[in-house]
C-alpha positions in Angstrom: 33.9 7.4 25.7 30.8 5.8 23.5 31.5 2.1 22.4 30.0 1.1 19.0 29.1 -2.2 20.2 28.4 -3.7 16.4 31.7 -2.9 14.2 32.1 -3.5 10.5 35.5 -3.1 8.9 36.4 -4.4 5.3 39.6 -5.6 6.7 38.3 -7.4 9.6 36.5 -11.0 9.7 35.8 -10.3 5.9 33.7 -7.3 6.4 31.3 -9.2 8.5 29.5 -7.1 11.2 31.3 -8.5 14.5 31.0 -7.6 18.3 33.4 -5.0 19.7 36.3 -6.6 21.6 35.9 -10.3 20.1 36.5 -11.9 17.3 32.8 -13.0 17.0 30.5 -12.1 14.1 26.9 -11.1 14.5 26.0 -14.1 12.5 28.0 -16.7 14.8 26.2 -14.9 17.7 22.9 -15.4 16.3 24.1 -19.1 15.4 24.8 -19.9 18.9 21.4 -18.3 20.2 19.6 -20.4 17.6 21.4 -23.6 18.8 19.9 -22.8 22.5 22.6 -20.8 24.0 21.2 -18.4 26.5 23.1 -15.2 27.6 24.6 -17.1 30.8 26.3 -19.8 28.3 27.2 -17.3 25.8 29.1 -15.1 28.4 30.7 -17.9 29.8 32.0 -19.2 26.5 33.0 -15.9 25.2 34.0 -13.8 28.4 35.4 -10.9 26.2 31.9 -10.0 25.5 29.6 -7.7 27.4 25.8 -8.1 28.1 25.2 -4.6 26.3 27.3 -5.8 23.5 25.4 -8.8 22.8 22.1 -7.1 23.1 23.2 -4.8 20.4 24.4 -7.2 18.0 20.5 -8.7 18.4 19.2 -5.1 17.7 21.8 -4.5 14.6 20.5 -8.1 13.3 16.7 -6.9 13.7 17.4 -4.0 11.7 19.0 -5.8 8.8 16.8 -8.9 8.5 17.6 -9.0 4.8 21.1 -10.3 6.0 20.0 -12.3 9.0 16.3 -13.2 8.0 16.9 -17.1 8.6 17.3 -16.5 12.4 13.9 -15.1 12.8 10.4 -16.4 13.7 7.4 -15.7 11.5 6.5 -13.4 14.2 9.5 -11.2 13.9 11.2 -12.6 16.9 14.8 -14.1 17.0 15.1 -17.9 17.2 16.4 -19.0 20.6 16.6 -17.7 24.2 16.8 -14.3 24.6 17.5 -12.4 27.8 15.1 -12.4 30.6 13.4 -9.4 32.0 15.7 -9.5 34.9 18.8 -9.7 32.6 17.5 -7.0 30.5 16.9 -4.7 33.3 19.9 -2.8 33.2 20.1 -2.3 29.5 19.3 1.0 27.7 15.7 1.3 26.7 16.9 0.9 22.8 18.1 -2.6 23.7 15.3 -3.9 25.5 13.3 -5.1 22.7 10.6 -7.8 23.2 11.3 -10.8 21.0 14.5 -9.6 19.6 16.7 -9.2 23.1 14.1 -10.0 25.8 12.4 -13.4 24.8 9.1 -14.0 26.5 9.1 -16.8 28.9 12.9 -16.7 29.1 14.2 -17.9 32.6 15.1 -15.2 35.2 18.8 -14.9 35.9 
């Protein structure tokens, strides 16, 4: 079974894209990250999320900068802590995006 990690339904969360298996929108996830939440803290506070799903949400945001532009630095990277290289090691290649998912200098898990 293939999971669509970011979903959008006009009848759920007022049509705002959200993370599979949760009531957390992509925007809320980006707000947590921009407020300094790292992967460990996000997963602790939201155990229904998955490492792959969070990465998919970050990539989704990167592909829709018109909607999520305020969460990006001038260099195109997402604001806040991302995955370390070690945390991203098991992700599929399409989700190991430097600056978006992997934040240079992020602490190893």
